[in-house]
C-alpha positions as CSV (number, residue, x, y, z in Angstrom):
1,M,8.4,189.3,-183.5
2,D,8.8,188.5,-179.9
3,S,10.5,191.8,-179.2
4,L,7.6,193.6,-180.9
5,F,5.1,191.9,-178.7
6,G,7.3,192.6,-175.7
7,T,7.4,196.3,-176.5
8,I,3.7,196.4,-177.0
9,N,3.1,194.6,-173.8
10,G,5.4,196.9,-172.0
11,W,3.5,200.0,-173.3
12,L,0.2,198.5,-172.3
13,K,1.4,197.7,-168.8
14,A,2.7,201.3,-168.5
15,I,-0.7,202.7,-169.6
16,V,-2.6,200.5,-167.3
17,S,-0.3,201.3,-164.4
18,L,-0.7,205.1,-165.1
19,G,-4.5,204.7,-165.2
20,L,-4.6,202.8,-161.9
21,G,-2.3,205.5,-160.3
22,L,-4.5,208.3,-161.5
23,V,-7.6,206.5,-160.1
24,V,-5.9,206.4,-156.8
25,V,-5.0,210.1,-157.0
26,F,-8.5,211.0,-158.0
27,L,-9.9,208.9,-155.1
28,V,-7.8,210.8,-152.6
29,V,-8.8,214.1,-154.1
30,D,-12.5,213.1,-154.1
31,V,-12.2,212.1,-150.4
32,L,-10.5,215.3,-149.4
33,F,-12.7,217.5,-151.5
34,P,-16.1,215.7,-152.0
35,G,-17.7,216.1,-155.5
36,T,-14.6,217.4,-157.2
37,T,-14.0,214.4,-159.5
38,N,-17.1,212.2,-158.8
39,I,-14.9,209.2,-159.2
40,V,-16.4,207.4,-156.2
41,A,-19.8,207.5,-157.8
42,N,-18.4,206.4,-161.1
43,L,-16.5,203.5,-159.5
44,A,-19.7,202.5,-157.6
45,D,-21.7,202.5,-160.9
46,F,-18.9,200.4,-162.5
47,V,-19.1,197.8,-159.7
48,N,-22.9,197.9,-159.7
49,G,-22.9,197.2,-163.4
50,F,-21.2,193.9,-162.8
51,T,-22.9,192.9,-159.6
52,S,-26.4,193.5,-160.8
53,R,-25.9,190.7,-163.3
54,G,-25.6,188.1,-160.5
55,L,-23.0,185.4,-160.3
56,V,-21.9,185.9,-164.0
57,G,-21.3,189.6,-163.3
58,L,-19.4,188.8,-160.1
59,V,-17.1,186.4,-162.0
60,A,-16.6,188.9,-164.8
61,F,-15.7,191.6,-162.2
62,I,-13.2,189.2,-160.6
63,I,-11.5,188.5,-163.9
64,V,-11.3,192.3,-164.7
65,V,-9.7,193.0,-161.4
66,A,-7.3,190.1,-161.7
67,V,-6.2,191.3,-165.1
68,A,-5.8,194.9,-164.0
69,F,-3.6,193.9,-161.0
70,E,-1.6,191.2,-162.8
71,D,2.2,191.8,-162.4
């Protein structure tokens, strides 16, 4: 059972790592060629969705970032 959860955990970490890598690539492309991917606007909307909720949103955003960058 532990090996099954370890395998699933490994897959999920790989998928999250791939997603974060793609976000970085799209950010670079959007900076070099503005308006190509619109990821800067999408990330701004994502962050504003959390911060518009005040302190609770800020805490939730910090938790999401901490989980995303956990090693």
